[in-house]
C-alpha angles and dihedrals in degrees: 000000000000091000091051089052091050091051092053091050091050091054090054093050092051091055091051092049091054091052091051092051091054091054091050090053092053090052092052090053090053092053 
């Protein structure tokens, strides 16, 4: 059960990282 909880947390972190990368790309286009 603990491993299942960790997998769910990792999926949420990956989604947050993808959103942050998109923001960085937009900033580079502005520069």
